[in-house]
The first five atom37 places (N, CA, C, CB, O) and aatype in JSON, in Angstrom:
{
  "aatype": [12, 11, 19, 18, 6, 19, 9, 6, 16, 5, 6, 12, 13, 1, 7, 6, 9, 9, 6, 2, 18, 18, 19, 9, 18, 6, 5, 16, 6, 2, 11, 19, 13, 6, 2, 1, 2, 2, 8, 10, 13, 5, 5, 6, 1, 13, 10, 6, 6, 16, 19, 2, 9, 13, 11, 7, 2, 14, 8, 15, 16, 10, 11, 11, 19, 11, 16, 18, 14, 9, 1, 8, 10, 0, 13, 7, 3, 9, 1, 6, 0, 9, 1, 11, 3, 13, 14, 16, 10, 13, 11, 2, 10, 11, 1, 16, 14, 0],
  "atom_mask": [
    [1, 1, 1, 1, 1],
    [1, 1, 1, 1, 1],
    [1, 1, 1, 1, 1],
    [1, 1, 1, 1, 1],
    [1, 1, 1, 1, 1],
    [1, 1, 1, 1, 1],
    [1, 1, 1, 1, 1],
    [1, 1, 1, 1, 1],
    [1, 1, 1, 1, 1],
    [1, 1, 1, 1, 1],
    [1, 1, 1, 1, 1],
    [1, 1, 1, 1, 1],
    [1, 1, 1, 1, 1],
    [1, 1, 1, 1, 1],
    [1, 1, 1, 0, 1],
    [1, 1, 1, 1, 1],
    [1, 1, 1, 1, 1],
    [1, 1, 1, 1, 1],
    [1, 1, 1, 1, 1],
    [1, 1, 1, 1, 1],
    [1, 1, 1, 1, 1],
    [1, 1, 1, 1, 1],
    [1, 1, 1, 1, 1],
    [1, 1, 1, 1, 1],
    [1, 1, 1, 1, 1],
    [1, 1, 1, 1, 1],
    [1, 1, 1, 1, 1],
    [1, 1, 1, 1, 1],
    [1, 1, 1, 1, 1],
    [1, 1, 1, 1, 1],
    [1, 1, 1, 1, 1],
    [1, 1, 1, 1, 1],
    [1, 1, 1, 1, 1],
    [1, 1, 1, 1, 1],
    [1, 1, 1, 1, 1],
    [1, 1, 1, 1, 1],
    [1, 1, 1, 1, 1],
    [1, 1, 1, 1, 1],
    [1, 1, 1, 1, 1],
    [1, 1, 1, 1, 1],
    [1, 1, 1, 1, 1],
    [1, 1, 1, 1, 1],
    [1, 1, 1, 1, 1],
    [1, 1, 1, 1, 1],
    [1, 1, 1, 1, 1],
    [1, 1, 1, 1, 1],
    [1, 1, 1, 1, 1],
    [1, 1, 1, 1, 1],
    [1, 1, 1, 1, 1],
    [1, 1, 1, 1, 1],
    [1, 1, 1, 1, 1],
    [1, 1, 1, 1, 1],
    [1, 1, 1, 1, 1],
    [1, 1, 1, 1, 1],
    [1, 1, 1, 1, 1],
    [1, 1, 1, 0, 1],
    [1, 1, 1, 1, 1],
    [1, 1, 1, 1, 1],
    [1, 1, 1, 1, 1],
    [1, 1, 1, 1, 1],
    [1, 1, 1, 1, 1],
    [1, 1, 1, 1, 1],
    [1, 1, 1, 1, 1],
    [1, 1, 1, 1, 1],
    [1, 1, 1, 1, 1],
    [1, 1, 1, 1, 1],
    [1, 1, 1, 1, 1],
    [1, 1, 1, 1, 1],
    [1, 1, 1, 1, 1],
    [1, 1, 1, 1, 1],
    [1, 1, 1, 1, 1],
    [1, 1, 1, 1, 1],
    [1, 1, 1, 1, 1],
    [1, 1, 1, 1, 1],
    [1, 1, 1, 1, 1],
    [1, 1, 1, 0, 1],
    [1, 1, 1, 1, 1],
    [1, 1, 1, 1, 1],
    [1, 1, 1, 1, 1],
    [1, 1, 1, 1, 1],
    [1, 1, 1, 1, 1],
    [1, 1, 1, 1, 1],
    [1, 1, 1, 1, 1],
    [1, 1, 1, 1, 1],
    [1, 1, 1, 1, 1],
    [1, 1, 1, 1, 1],
    [1, 1, 1, 1, 1],
    [1, 1, 1, 1, 1],
    [1, 1, 1, 1, 1],
    [1, 1, 1, 1, 1],
    [1, 1, 1, 1, 1],
    [1, 1, 1, 1, 1],
    [1, 1, 1, 1, 1],
    [1, 1, 1, 1, 1],
    [1, 1, 1, 1, 1],
    [1, 1, 1, 1, 1],
    [1, 1, 1, 1, 1],
    [1, 1, 1, 1, 1]
  ],
  "atom_positions": [
    [[377.99, 148.73, -63.76], [376.74, 148.31, -63.19], [375.66, 149.28, -63.66], [376.83, 148.25, -61.64], [375.86, 150.49, -63.71]],
    [[374.49, 148.72, -64.01], [373.36, 149.52, -64.44], [372.25, 149.42, -63.42], [372.86, 149.07, -65.83], [371.97, 148.34, -62.89]],
    [[371.62, 150.56, -63.13], [370.51, 150.62, -62.19], [369.33, 151.27, -62.9], [370.91, 151.41, -60.88], [369.46, 152.35, -63.48]],
    [[368.18, 150.59, -62.85], [366.95, 151.1, -63.45], [365.95, 151.32, -62.33], [366.39, 150.13, -64.54], [365.65, 150.4, -61.57]],
    [[365.43, 152.53, -62.24], [364.46, 152.85, -61.19], [363.2, 153.42, -61.84], [365.06, 153.85, -60.16], [363.25, 154.44, -62.52]],
    [[362.09, 152.75, -61.61], [360.82, 153.22, -62.14], [360.36, 154.39, -61.29], [359.75, 152.08, -62.16], [360.22, 154.27, -60.07]],
    [[360.13, 155.52, -61.94], [359.73, 156.73, -61.24], [358.21, 156.89, -61.27], [360.41, 157.95, -61.87], [357.61, 157.3, -60.28]],
    [[357.6, 156.58, -62.4], [356.16, 156.78, -62.54], [355.58, 155.76, -63.5], [355.85, 158.21, -63.03], [356.2, 155.42, -64.51]],
    [[354.39, 155.26, -63.18], [353.64, 154.41, -64.11], [352.19, 154.88, -64.1], [353.74, 152.9, -63.72], [351.69, 155.41, -63.1]],
    [[351.53, 154.68, -65.22], [350.14, 155.07, -65.32], [349.48, 154.26, -66.43], [350.0, 156.6, -65.6], [350.03, 154.12, -67.52]],
    [[348.3, 153.72, -66.13], [347.55, 152.99, -67.16], [346.93, 153.99, -68.12], [346.46, 152.08, -66.52], [346.35, 154.99, -67.71]],
    [[347.07, 153.71, -69.4], [346.52, 154.59, -70.43], [345.34, 153.89, -71.12], [347.62, 154.97, -71.47], [345.27, 152.67, -71.17]],
    [[344.45, 154.68, -71.65], [343.32, 154.2, -72.45], [342.45, 153.21, -71.68], [343.84, 153.56, -73.73], [341.9, 152.28, -72.27]],
    [[342.33, 153.4, -70.39], [341.49, 152.51, -69.55], [340.06, 152.55, -70.06], [341.55, 152.93, -68.04], [339.49, 153.62, -70.3]],
    [[339.49, 151.37, -70.23], [338.13, 151.27, -70.73], [338.03, 151.27, -72.25], [0.0, 0.0, 0.0], [336.96, 151.0, -72.8]],
    [[339.13, 151.57, -72.93], [339.13, 151.62, -74.39], [339.8, 150.4, -75.01], [339.82, 152.89, -74.88], [339.71, 150.17, -76.22]],
    [[340.48, 149.62, -74.18], [341.27, 148.48, -74.65], [340.5, 147.19, -74.41], [342.66, 148.43, -73.94], [339.78, 147.08, -73.42]],
    [[340.64, 146.22, -75.32], [339.95, 144.94, -75.15], [340.45, 144.23, -73.89], [340.15, 144.04, -76.38], [341.52, 144.53, -73.37]],
    [[339.67, 143.3, -73.43], [339.94, 142.58, -72.19], [341.28, 141.84, -72.26], [338.81, 141.59, -71.89], [341.66, 141.32, -73.31]],
    [[341.98, 141.8, -71.13], [343.26, 141.11, -70.95], [344.44, 141.79, -71.62], [343.14, 139.71, -71.47], [345.49, 141.17, -71.77]],
    [[344.3, 143.04, -72.02], [345.41, 143.84, -72.52], [345.47, 145.12, -71.7], [345.25, 144.15, -74.05], [344.45, 145.63, -71.23]],
    [[346.69, 145.63, -71.53], [346.91, 146.85, -70.75], [347.93, 147.71, -71.47], [347.37, 146.52, -69.29], [348.91, 147.18, -72.01]],
    [[347.72, 149.01, -71.48], [348.67, 149.97, -72.04], [349.16, 150.81, -70.87], [348.02, 150.87, -73.19], [348.38, 151.51, -70.22]],
    [[350.48, 150.73, -70.59], [351.05, 151.36, -69.41], [352.16, 152.34, -69.81], [351.6, 150.29, -68.44], [353.1, 151.98, -70.51]],
    [[352.02, 153.58, -69.35], [353.09, 154.59, -69.48], [354.08, 154.35, -68.34], [352.51, 156.07, -69.44], [353.67, 154.08, -67.21]],
    [[355.37, 154.45, -68.65], [356.39, 154.23, -67.63], [357.54, 155.23, -67.83], [356.93, 152.77, -67.68], [358.04, 155.4, -68.93]],
    [[357.93, 155.88, -66.73], [359.11, 156.74, -66.75], [360.16, 156.08, -65.86], [358.76, 158.22, -66.26], [359.9, 155.78, -64.7]],
    [[361.34, 155.87, -66.42], [362.41, 155.17, -65.74], [363.67, 156.03, -65.71], [362.69, 153.81, -66.41], [364.02, 156.66, -66.7]],
    [[364.34, 156.03, -64.55], [365.63, 156.69, -64.45], [366.7, 155.61, -64.58], [365.78, 157.49, -63.09], [366.71, 154.63, -63.83]],
    [[367.59, 155.8, -65.52], [368.66, 154.83, -65.78], [370.0, 155.43, -65.37], [368.69, 154.42, -67.28], [370.32, 156.56, -65.72]],
    [[370.76, 154.65, -64.61], [372.07, 155.11, -64.17], [373.1, 154.02, -64.48], [372.06, 155.45, -62.65], [372.83, 152.83, -64.33]],
    [[374.27, 154.47, -64.91], [375.38, 153.56, -65.18], [376.52, 153.94, -64.23], [375.84, 153.61, -66.69], [376.96, 155.09, -64.2]],
    [[376.99, 152.96, -63.47], [378.06, 153.18, -62.5], [379.3, 152.38, -62.9], [377.61, 152.8, -61.08], [379.2, 151.34, -63.55]],
    [[380.45, 152.89, -62.49], [381.72, 152.2, -62.69], [382.37, 152.02, -61.33], [382.67, 153.0, -63.67], [382.37, 152.93, -60.49]],
    [[382.93, 150.84, -61.12], [383.6, 150.54, -59.86], [385.1, 150.82, -60.04], [383.36, 149.04, -59.43], [385.78, 150.17, -60.84]],
    [[385.6, 151.78, -59.27], [387.03, 152.1, -59.29], [387.52, 152.12, -57.85], [387.32, 153.47, -60.0], [387.04, 152.9, -57.03]],
    [[388.46, 151.26, -57.55], [389.05, 151.19, -56.21], [387.98, 151.02, -55.13], [389.89, 152.46, -55.92], [387.99, 151.7, -54.1]],
    [[387.05, 150.1, -55.37], [385.98, 149.79, -54.43], [385.04, 150.98, -54.15], [386.57, 149.32, -53.13], [384.41, 151.03, -53.1]],
    [[384.96, 151.9, -55.09], [384.02, 153.02, -54.99], [383.22, 153.06, -56.29], [384.78, 154.38, -54.73], [383.76, 152.85, -57.38]],
    [[381.94, 153.35, -56.16], [381.09, 153.47, -57.35], [381.02, 154.92, -57.8], [379.67, 152.93, -57.07], [380.76, 155.82, -57.0]],
    [[381.27, 155.13, -59.08], [381.2, 156.45, -59.68], [380.14, 156.43, -60.78], [382.58, 156.89, -60.25], [380.16, 155.58, -61.67]],
    [[379.24, 157.38, -60.69], [378.18, 157.45, -61.71], [378.76, 157.98, -63.01], [377.01, 158.35, -61.23], [379.33, 159.06, -63.05]],
    [[378.6, 157.19, -64.06], [379.12, 157.57, -65.37], [378.06, 158.25, -66.24], [379.65, 156.35, -66.08], [378.36, 159.14, -67.03]],
    [[376.82, 157.8, -66.07], [375.76, 158.27, -66.95], [374.43, 158.22, -66.2], [375.7, 157.41, -68.26], [374.23, 157.36, -65.34]],
    [[373.54, 159.15, -66.53], [372.2, 159.18, -65.94], [371.26, 159.78, -66.97], [372.17, 160.01, -64.6], [371.54, 160.83, -67.54]],
    [[370.13, 159.1, -67.22], [369.16, 159.63, -68.15], [367.77, 159.09, -67.83], [369.55, 159.3, -69.59], [367.62, 158.02, -67.25]],
    [[366.76, 159.85, -68.23], [365.37, 159.44, -68.07], [364.89, 158.83, -69.37], [364.48, 160.63, -67.64], [365.24, 159.28, -70.46]],
    [[364.08, 157.81, -69.24], [363.5, 157.15, -70.41], [362.0, 157.04, -70.19], [364.15, 155.74, -70.64], [361.54, 156.63, -69.12]],
    [[361.23, 157.41, -71.21], [359.78, 157.3, -71.15], [359.32, 156.32, -72.21], [359.1, 158.69, -71.34], [359.72, 156.41, -73.38]],
    [[358.48, 155.38, -71.81], [357.98, 154.38, -72.74], [356.49, 154.14, -72.5], [358.77, 153.06, -72.59], [355.96, 154.42, -71.43]],
    [[355.85, 153.61, -73.52], [354.5, 153.09, -73.41], [354.59, 151.62, -73.74], [353.47, 153.85, -74.36], [355.07, 151.24, -74.81]],
    [[354.13, 150.78, -72.81], [354.25, 149.33, -72.95], [352.87, 148.7, -73.09], [354.99, 148.72, -71.75], [351.92, 149.11, -72.42]],
    [[352.77, 147.72, -73.96], [351.55, 146.94, -74.09], [351.8, 145.59, -73.42], [351.12, 146.77, -75.59], [352.76, 144.9, -73.74]],
    [[350.91, 145.23, -72.49], [351.0, 143.97, -71.79], [349.75, 143.13, -72.08], [351.15, 144.19, -70.27], [348.66, 143.66, -72.3]],
    [[349.95, 141.8, -72.07], [348.84, 140.86, -72.24], [348.81, 139.97, -71.01], [348.98, 140.02, -73.55], [349.86, 139.56, -70.51]],
    [[347.64, 139.68, -70.53], [347.48, 138.8, -69.38], [346.13, 139.04, -68.75], [0.0, 0.0, 0.0], [345.28, 139.72, -69.32]],
    [[345.94, 138.47, -67.57], [344.7, 138.7, -66.84], [345.03, 138.89, -65.37], [343.69, 137.54, -67.05], [346.18, 138.69, -64.98]],
    [[344.05, 139.27, -64.56], [344.35, 139.55, -63.15], [344.9, 138.35, -62.37], [343.1, 140.05, -62.47], [345.42, 138.51, -61.26]],
    [[344.79, 137.15, -62.94], [345.22, 135.95, -62.23], [346.51, 135.36, -62.79], [344.14, 134.9, -62.28], [346.87, 134.24, -62.44]],
    [[347.21, 136.09, -63.66], [348.45, 135.58, -64.24], [349.48, 136.69, -64.36], [348.19, 134.94, -65.61], [349.17, 137.87, -64.18]],
    [[350.68, 136.31, -64.67], [351.75, 137.27, -64.9], [351.51, 137.95, -66.25], [353.15, 136.58, -64.86], [351.15, 137.3, -67.23]],
    [[351.72, 139.26, -66.29], [351.57, 139.99, -67.54], [352.78, 139.76, -68.42], [351.37, 141.49, -67.27], [353.91, 139.71, -67.94]],
    [[352.55, 139.63, -69.71], [353.62, 139.45, -70.69], [353.71, 140.71, -71.54], [353.38, 138.18, -71.59], [352.71, 141.16, -72.11]],
    [[354.92, 141.28, -71.62], [355.1, 142.49, -72.43], [355.04, 142.1, -73.91], [356.46, 143.2, -72.1], [355.76, 141.22, -74.36]],
    [[354.16, 142.78, -74.65], [353.95, 142.51, -76.06], [354.79, 143.45, -76.92], [352.46, 142.64, -76.42], [355.41, 143.02, -77.9]],
    [[354.81, 144.74, -76.56], [355.56, 145.72, -77.34], [355.83, 146.95, -76.49], [354.79, 146.12, -78.64], [355.06, 147.29, -75.59]],
    [[356.95, 147.62, -76.79], [357.32, 148.86, -76.12], [357.49, 149.96, -77.16], [358.63, 148.68, -75.29], [358.11, 149.76, -78.2]],
    [[356.92, 151.12, -76.86], [357.07, 152.31, -77.71], [357.86, 153.36, -76.94], [355.68, 152.86, -78.15], [357.37, 153.88, -75.94]],
    [[359.07, 153.68, -77.38], [359.78, 154.79, -76.74], [359.08, 156.11, -77.09], [361.27, 154.83, -77.18], [358.66, 156.32, -78.23]],
    [[358.96, 156.97, -76.1], [358.31, 158.27, -76.33], [359.39, 159.31, -76.54], [357.38, 158.66, -75.13], [360.22, 159.56, -75.66]],
    [[359.36, 159.91, -77.69], [360.29, 160.99, -78.0], [359.47, 162.12, -78.64], [361.46, 160.52, -78.96], [359.29, 162.18, -79.85]],
    [[358.99, 162.99, -77.78], [358.22, 164.14, -78.23], [356.96, 163.75, -78.99], [359.09, 165.03, -79.1], [356.57, 164.43, -79.94]],
    [[356.32, 162.65, -78.58], [355.07, 162.24, -79.21], [353.89, 162.77, -78.41], [355.0, 160.7, -79.32], [353.91, 162.76, -77.17]],
    [[352.89, 163.22, -79.1], [351.66, 163.67, -78.44], [350.8, 162.45, -78.13], [350.88, 164.68, -79.34], [351.01, 161.36, -78.67]],
    [[349.84, 162.65, -77.24], [348.95, 161.57, -76.82], [348.28, 160.9, -78.02], [347.88, 162.11, -75.86], [348.22, 159.67, -78.08]],
    [[347.78, 161.69, -78.95], [347.13, 161.16, -80.15], [348.07, 160.37, -81.03], [0.0, 0.0, 0.0], [347.66, 159.39, -81.65]],
    [[349.34, 160.77, -81.09], [350.32, 160.05, -81.89], [350.59, 158.67, -81.3], [351.64, 160.84, -81.98], [350.78, 157.7, -82.05]],
    [[350.6, 158.57, -79.98], [350.79, 157.27, -79.33], [349.63, 156.36, -79.67], [350.92, 157.43, -77.79], [349.82, 155.19, -80.03]],
    [[348.4, 156.89, -79.57], [347.21, 156.11, -79.89], [347.27, 155.59, -81.34], [345.94, 156.96, -79.68], [346.97, 154.42, -81.6]],
    [[347.64, 156.46, -82.26], [347.69, 156.06, -83.67], [348.78, 155.03, -83.94], [347.92, 157.29, -84.55], [348.58, 154.12, -84.75]],
    [[349.94, 155.15, -83.28], [351.01, 154.17, -83.45], [350.54, 152.79, -82.97], [352.27, 154.61, -82.68], [350.81, 151.78, -83.62]],
    [[349.86, 152.76, -81.84], [349.34, 151.49, -81.31], [348.27, 150.94, -82.24], [348.77, 151.68, -79.88], [348.26, 149.74, -82.54]],
    [[347.37, 151.79, -82.7], [346.3, 151.36, -83.6], [346.86, 150.79, -84.9], [345.37, 152.52, -83.91], [346.31, 149.84, -85.45]],
    [[347.94, 151.37, -85.38], [348.55, 150.89, -86.62], [349.11, 149.48, -86.43], [349.67, 151.86, -87.08], [348.93, 148.62, -87.29]],
    [[349.8, 149.25, -85.31], [350.41, 147.94, -85.05], [349.41, 146.89, -84.56], [351.52, 148.09, -84.03], [349.56, 145.7, -84.85]],
    [[348.39, 147.33, -83.83], [347.4, 146.42, -83.24], [346.0, 146.96, -83.52], [347.64, 146.26, -81.69], [345.36, 147.52, -82.63]],
    [[345.5, 146.79, -84.75], [344.22, 147.4, -85.12], [343.02, 146.9, -84.32], [343.96, 147.16, -86.57], [342.0, 147.59, -84.26]],
    [[343.1, 145.73, -83.71], [341.96, 145.2, -82.96], [342.08, 145.4, -81.45], [341.8, 143.72, -83.25], [341.24, 144.91, -80.7]],
    [[343.09, 146.12, -81.0], [343.33, 146.3, -79.57], [342.3, 147.23, -78.92], [344.72, 146.85, -79.34], [341.9, 147.01, -77.77]],
    [[341.87, 148.25, -79.64], [340.89, 149.18, -79.09], [339.48, 148.63, -79.32], [341.04, 150.58, -79.74], [339.19, 148.06, -80.37]],
    [[338.63, 148.82, -78.32], [337.23, 148.4, -78.45], [336.57, 149.27, -79.5], [336.47, 148.48, -77.09], [336.86, 150.46, -79.6]],
    [[335.69, 148.68, -80.25], [334.9, 149.47, -81.22], [333.69, 150.01, -80.49], [334.48, 148.61, -82.46], [332.8, 149.26, -80.1]],
    [[333.67, 151.3, -80.33], [332.54, 151.93, -79.66], [331.52, 152.36, -80.7], [333.0, 153.14, -78.81], [331.71, 153.36, -81.39]],
    [[330.44, 151.59, -80.81], [329.4, 151.92, -81.76], [328.29, 152.63, -81.03], [328.88, 150.65, -82.49], [327.83, 152.17, -79.98]],
    [[327.85, 153.74, -81.58], [326.77, 154.51, -80.97], [325.53, 154.39, -81.85], [327.17, 156.01, -80.79], [325.59, 154.5, -83.07]],
    [[324.45, 154.16, -81.21], [323.19, 154.08, -81.94], [322.54, 155.46, -81.96], [322.24, 153.03, -81.29], [322.61, 156.19, -80.98]],
    [[321.93, 155.81, -83.07], [321.29, 157.13, -83.15], [320.14, 157.24, -82.15], [320.78, 157.41, -84.58], [319.44, 156.26, -81.89]],
    [[319.96, 158.42, -81.59], [318.9, 158.64, -80.58], [317.57, 158.92, -81.24], [319.27, 159.79, -79.65], [316.57, 159.12, -80.54]]
  ]
}
């Protein structure tokens, strides 16, 4: 039996992403149990960190578009990986000269 427990979630890049898309950081604790003689024994336990891209709007169910496993990636590396796969996901912030 596998048990997945979400420990932490956080929206990333708020205000930088186009409408109806969300980038969510998620930390999950995963446990694998084995049933022996009507007793559950934990076989494995590990933490998993991912960044997920969802599409949808406040009035519908969100659909997961892509998941990025985080393995020693810096914040900027996550941004660049997303930008590479989805070049139009980030809003273009144009500044006019003062």
